[in-house]
N, C-alpha and C positions, 0 to 999 in steps of 0.2 A: 529625214536628216541620212549624211553619208556616214561611213565609219571612219571612226573617228572626230567626227563631228561634234561639237558641241554648243551650249548655250550660253552666251555671256550675260555675267551677272549683271552687270551694267543695264543691259534692253528689260530682263525681267523689273528691275526696281524702277524704269521707267514707266512697264505697262502695268504694273499693282499701284502706281503711284496716281497713272493718268487714270484710273479705275476709282480710285478715290477721290480724286478730282470730280470725274462725273456722279458719283454718288452723294457725293458735299453739295456740289451745287444742286441735283434732285430735292436733298433733303433742303436746302433754303428756298429753293424755289416754293415749292410747297408749305413749307412755312409762313414767308410772304403771304402766300393766299388764304392760310388761314389764321393768320393775324401774329406778330411775334411778340405783342407790345404787353405791358403790364394794365392790364383793365382796375377797373373800379373794385370788380370781384375776385383780384387775381390776377395769374401770369393768363394769358390767351393760351391756346391750343398751341399755337408753334412755336412758343419763347424758348422754352427749352431746347427743342430741336434745331432753332433756328441757332443757338451758341454752342452746340454739335457740330453743326452744321459747318460752323465758321472755324470751329477747332481742329476739324479733318483737313477743311480745304488748306488751311493754314500749314499743315503737318503735310502735306500733298505737298504741297507749293516749294516747302522747302526742301523735300526728298528729291525734287525734277531738278533743283537749281542748284540742291549740291552733288545731285550724279554729274550734268551738264559742266561745272566747274572742274570737277575733279577728272572729265575724258579726257584732258590731253595729256594729263599724268600718269592716266591707266593706262598699263599697254593693254589692257584688252584680254587677258588672261585669265582671269578669274572667273572660273568657271560656274556658271549656277546649275549645272545639271548635264552629264554624260548620257549617252544614248539609253543605256540600262538603269539609271538612275529616275530618267524620264518616263522610260515603261514601266517602271515603279510607282510611279504619281500615277501615270494612266489605271495601272492596277486599283487604286484607291480611287479616282475620279467616277470610273464607270459603276459602281456600285452606288455609290452616292448619288449619281444621277438618274437611274434603277429607284431609287429611293423615292429621290424625290417625285420623281413620277407617278410612284407609287401611292403618293401621298393622293393623290385627287382620286385612285379608285378602291382603294384601302380605309384611307384617312389614317390622320399622323398617327394614332395610337394603335394600328396592327400595322401599317408600315413601318413606325421604330422598333416593336417586339420584333421584326424578322430582321430589318437592321443591323440592331445590338446583337441579336442572338447569332446572328448568322456570321457578323465580325469577331464577336467570339469564340467562334467554333475557326472559323478560315486563319485568323490574327494569333488568335491567343492560346489555341488548341486547346480549349475548356470543353467540356463533355458535352453534348448536346441537354442534356437534360439541365445540368447547371449554368446554360446558356438562356433556355428557355423562361426558367424560374427569374434569373437576372432580365431578360427582355421585360418579361409581362410585369414585374414588378416596379421597373424605372417606368412603362408605358403606364400603369395604374395608378402610379404616384403622379407622373405628368396630369393623366384624368383627371383628378381630387385638385391637383391644385391651381387647374386651368378652365374645369367644367365647373366645378362645385364653389372652390373657395372665391378666387378671383370671378368668376360668372362669365367668364371669356372662352365664346364657343370658338375649337380648334378645326379647321378641314375634318369632316366625317366621309364617310365611303357606306357601300352599300353594307355592311356588316351592320354599323352604327342601327341603320334604318331596320334592320331585322330585328334589331333588339329593342327600338322603341325608343331611340335614346335621339 
């Protein structure tokens, strides 16, 4: 982006709404694949996701229509982000992308511990010890919630294999 250049709000609204349209169509399509009716023993697996996908599609479509209708009245001066603000957003995006990649190597619990603790130190200016305690506590709580109570296995890395879990 050039100096003084900025991203207009209407383009971001259309981009986000288009992403929601894509996600909602994916949810609706998959719900139709697995069944979205009410069976003799209750709802089929895609019953609730189907209607949530329909709500998402309706909401995203509404945003697109409103944005396009307001286009002629809008002078295009409403700014989503100036260059320095966009750079700040990238400072949040890059560690989040690294966290997502780390899930495949370290597992979600260890990656979450590191991510939470690092953000507490970096953005919150908390001490290392407090950040590690909070990151460990949250990761442990998530482990108990998903692995023990819900019996829902989440991605694990090599550290979990070393621990025999």
